[in-house]
N, C-alpha and C positions, 0 to 999 in steps of 0.2 A: 481563354482570353489572351490578348496580346501581352507579351512579357513587359515588365517595367524596366526602363533603361537603368543601367547601373548607377547613373548619376542621381536617380530619384532618391529622396530621403527615405522612401519606404522600401528601397531595394533590399535592404538587409533583412526586412521582415517578410519579404515576398518569396525569397528563394528557399534553398534547402535548409531544413531545420537545424542541421549540424552547424551552420554558421551563426546561429543565434543561441545564447544561453537559455536553457529550458526554464530557468527561474525568472526570466525577465518579467517585469511587472506590466500590468495593463496601462495603456496610456490614459490621460485624463478623458479623452473623448470616448475611449472604450468603456471606462468606468462609468462615465455619465450616461452613455447610451444603455449600458446594462442595467444600471439602477433605475433609470427613468422608465425604460420599457418593462422592467419587472414590476414597477409600481403600477403601471397601467393594467397589467395582468392582475395584480393584487386587488386593485380597485374594482375591477369587473367581477373577479371570482369571489371577493368578500360578499358582495350582494347575493350572488348565486348560492354560495355555501350557507348563508344565513338561514335559508329555508330548509336545508336538509334535516336538521334535528328536530324541527318544530312543525313543519308543514303538514305532515300526516295527521298529527294530533289536532291541529287547527282545522283541517279540512272536514273533520268529523262534525263540526258545528255548522257547516254550510248546508243549504237545502239539498244539494246534490252531491254531498261529499262522503257518503257512507260506503261507496264501492272502492275497495283498495286498488283495483285495477285502473279505475278512472283517476285516482290520486296519483298512481304511478305514471299515467299518461301525462298528467299536468306537470309532473316533475321532469319527465323525459322529453316532452315536445320541444323544449329548447334545443336539445341535442339533435332532434330530427331536422329542424329548420337549419341548424348550423351545417348539417350534413349536405343539404342541398346547395349551400352557398360558399362553403370553404374553397372549393376548387375554382369556381369562376372568380371569386374575389381575390384569391391568391394569384391566379393568372392575371387579373386586372392590375394587381399591385406590381407585377413585372412590367406592365405596359405604361401605366400613368404615374407610378410612384407609390411608396408605402403610405405616406402621411394622408393623402386624400382619401384613400380607402379606409384607413383607421378612423378618421374623423367621421366619415359617413356612417360607418358601422356603429360607432359609439352613439351617434344621434338616434339611430334605430333602437339601440339598447335603452336609451333614456325614454323614448316614446313608449316602448313596451312596458317598462316599469310603471309608467303613469297609468297606462290602460289597466294593468293588474291592480294598481292601488285603488282605483275607483270602481272595481268590480266587486260584487257581493255574492257571486256564485262561483262554483268551481269551473263552470264552462267559461265565464268571463276571464277568470285568472288564467285558464289554459290559453285563451286567445292572446292575452298579454305576454305570457311566457313564449308563445310562438313568435310574436313580434320581436321580443328581445333576442330570440335566436337568429333572426335575420341579420343581426349585426355580427357576422361571422368574420372577425378580424384576426383570429389567432395566427393564421398563416402569414398575414402581412406583418404582424409584430415579430414573430420568430424569424421571418426572412429579413426584417430590418436589423435584428440583432446580428444575424450572420453577415449582413452588409457592413456593419459598423465594428466588427471585431475580427481580429486575426485568428487563424486556425488554432494556434496553440492556446488561446484564451477562450475559445468558443464554449468549451465544456463548462468553464467557470461561469461564463455569462448565462448559459442555460441553467446552471445550478442555481444562480441567483433567481431566475424565474421559478424554478422548481421549489426553491426555498421560500420565495414569496407566496407561492400557492399553498405550500404546507403551513406557513405561519398564518395566512389568512384563514385557512381551513380550521386551524386550532383556535384562532380568535373567534371565528364564527360559532364554533361549538361552545365557547365560553360565554359569549354575549347574546346568543340567539334567544334563549329563554327570557332573560331580563328585558331584552328589547321587545319581545312579544307582549310581555305584561305592561311595558311602559307605553308603547306606541301602536301595538297591534300589528297584525299582518299587513294591512294597508300601509301603515307607516314604514314597515320594512321594505315593501316594494317601492315606496316613494324614496326611501334612503338609497336604494339601488340606483335610481335615476340621478340623485345628487352625486353619488360616487362616479357615475358615468360622465356627468358634466365636469367633474374635477379631472377625470382622465382625459377629456378633450383639451382642457387647459394645459395639462402636462404634455400632451402630444404636440400642441402648437408651439409652446414656448420653452420646453425643457429638453425634449428629445432632439439630439443633433440631427442635422439634415443628412440623410443617407446619400450615397452616390446616385447619379441620374439612372433611371430605369434603362435596362438594356433588353434587346429581344431575347426570347427564350432560345437557348442553343440546342436543347434536346427536343425531339418530337414528343408530344404529350403521350403518345402511346408507349414510347420508351420509358418515360417517367412512371407511367401507370403500371407497367409490367416488369419493371426492374426487380429481379428477385430479392436483392438486398433491401430495397425499399418496401417490397411486399411484406417481408418478415417484420419490419418495424411497424407497418400499418396494421397488420394483424395484432401485433403486440399492444399498440395503444388502444385498439378497440377492446381487447380483453381486459386491459388494466382498468379502464374507466367504466366498463360495464360492471365489473366486479366491485368497484368502489361504490357506485350508486346503489347497486343491489344490496350489498352488505349493510349499508347505512340506512336501509329501510328496516333492518332487524336489530342492529347493535344497540341503538338507544333503548329499545324495549328490553333487551337482555340486561343492560345496566340497571334499568328500573326494577326488573324482577330480582336482581341481585341485591337490592336494598339501597340503590343510589337514585334519589329523586331527580327528575328532569332538570330542575334548576341547579343541581349540584354536579352535573356531568362534567362541567369545566374542570373540576378538581381531578378528574381522570385524564381528560384530553390534553390539557395544557402541559403537565409534566411529561406525559408520554411523547408528545410531539417534540418538545425541547430536547429530551434525551435522544430521540431518534435522529435529530440533526447532528448531534455529537457522534453517534454510532455510524452514521453514513460517511463520515470523513475518511475513514480507512479505505473502504471500497472505492470511493471516488478517487482517492490518491493513487490507488493501485491501477485503476483504469486509465487515468490521465497521464501520470508520470511514468508508469512502468509498462504501458501498453497491454494491460490485462483486461481489455474491453470485453472480450468474449466470455471468459470465466466469471467476471463480475456480473454481466448482464444475465447469463444463464443462472447464476447463483441467486440473484434477486428474484427471477421468475420462479425458480424452485421454491424459494421461501414464501412467495405470495401464494403458491399453490398449497403449501403446507398450512399456511395461516387459515385458509378457508376450511380445510378439513378439521383443524383444531377448533375453530369456531363452532363447527357442527357438533363437537363432542364436549366442549368445556362447560363447566358450571362453576359458579362462585366468582366473586368480584375480582380477586387477585389473579385468577386464571385468565379472566377476560382482559385485564390490564396488560398482562405479559404478552398475550397474543396480539393485542392492539399495538404494542410497541414493535413487535416483529413486523406487523403490517406497515407501519409508518416508515420504518427503516427501508424496507424493500420498495415501497411506493416512492419515496423521495429519491432513491438512487435511480430508479427507472424513469421518473419524471424528468430528471436532469440529463440522463444519458441519451435518451432516444431522439429528442429534437436535434441535438448536436450531431448525432450520427446521420440523420436525414440530410442535414446541410453538407456533410462531408461526402455522402454518396451522390448527391445531385446538386452540386454547387452552382452549375451553370443555369439551373432552373429552380432556384430555391423557392420562389413564390409558388410555382405550380406543384412542386414536390411536397412542400409543406401544406399546400391546399389539400392534396390527397390525404396526407397524414392527419390533418385536423378534421377532415371529413370523416375518416374512420374513427377518430376520437369522439366526434359528435354522435356518430352512430352507436358507439359504445355507451355514451351517456343515455341515449334514447332507449336502447335495448335493455340496459341495466334497470331503468325505471319501469318499463313496461313488462319485461319478462320477470324481473324480480317481483313486481307487484302480483303478477299472475301466479307465480310459484308460491308466494306467501299466502295468497287467498285460497289456493286449491290444495297445496301440499304441505304447507307449514314452514317454519323457520329453517329447519335442517336442510330442506330441499333447496332453499336459496343458496346456502353455502356449498352444498354438493354441486349444484349447477355452476357456481363460480369456479369451483375447483376443476371441473371438467373443461371449461373454457380455457383456464390458465394452463392446464396440462397440455391441451392442444397447442397453445402458444409455445410452450417449452419444447415440444417435439418439432415444431416448425422452425424455431430459432436455433435448434441444435446445429444445423448445417451452416450457420452464418459464417461469412468470411471476414477476415480482419478489415477494418475500414481503410480507405486510402491514406497513404502516408501524409503527415502534416506538410503543408506547403504545396501539395500536388492536387488537392481537391478543391481549392477555392482561391479566389482572388484576394489580395490583401485588403484590409480595412482602411478606411480613411483615418489617418492618425491625428 
């Protein structure tokens, strides 16, 4: 992109990072953008996460809900639809702007929740979940974050998104069972639509206006085949496939260990909160001291070990310890990877993040479908071993990663 004249008030933040104190705080616009966009992620993900710990049990009471593989499809179809649309909607956000794409996607999410709420069969709920998935706006949101934050603060902004996802995940695990008893699964799906409507209001009236869209500078083929981006795309697929697959099993493990379903929040909430504290050290090492590669590889290695440990552990406290390890690794990776995508492909953030979120969505789909198949035919341990194999493949592929572009060289400055 064309350089900013030295007279610009943003010139100091656009040039070499040596001219700017590394501890400089985020501007008000950056903070507002990060928090509001993270809240949109949180509002969408809360509704989606609410079904994870309770849907499999609920589905058993439906006329067509006795097949674990079909239940897995109902959980994963959302990701499949996202996979079809992340790239075109990310590309479209580069052309017409982030906000129009975000609002349209949220409207589809709201409509899908209502379809599922008024369905009384697993097939009807699957249709509603598929319609929810067509609102594939994650690429537009993450590209908007990159548009509105400077390079040195982008990992912090992405960490806010990762933190919001982790917190909503924990909250969903705490309140899902009480909500199921209070309003039923149709009520939970209706609540998803309400949360989507709130996210539309936040998008229109709270999120700062990003810079005008600009043409994609890199050919799409170059974005798709960039080896640095390919490593990250493989990673997010493996990360979310293992997340969905393992949480088809973990609730049952806790129940077998003597923890009733409506008490699982007593495990999830403290584990997630402690994991946020423990992730601060690795995140600081990655951002302030340039240790991106060892931190990322270490987190992937920890995720792999977690799956193998889950396949072997018994007893409540052992499960709690392994869950803590999972959340530390998951939160670190969830924060680091989107930031790295924006640094490797700043000129085509929407397109690159569209590819990234497509592979993320494929991971959600495959985690549900393959996890359900393994659980049905091979048992619980096979689910965790399968996840470990996928994560080990990611570790091997990521081993050759190169350092990301230097700060100030990979992206345009944000609107201050």
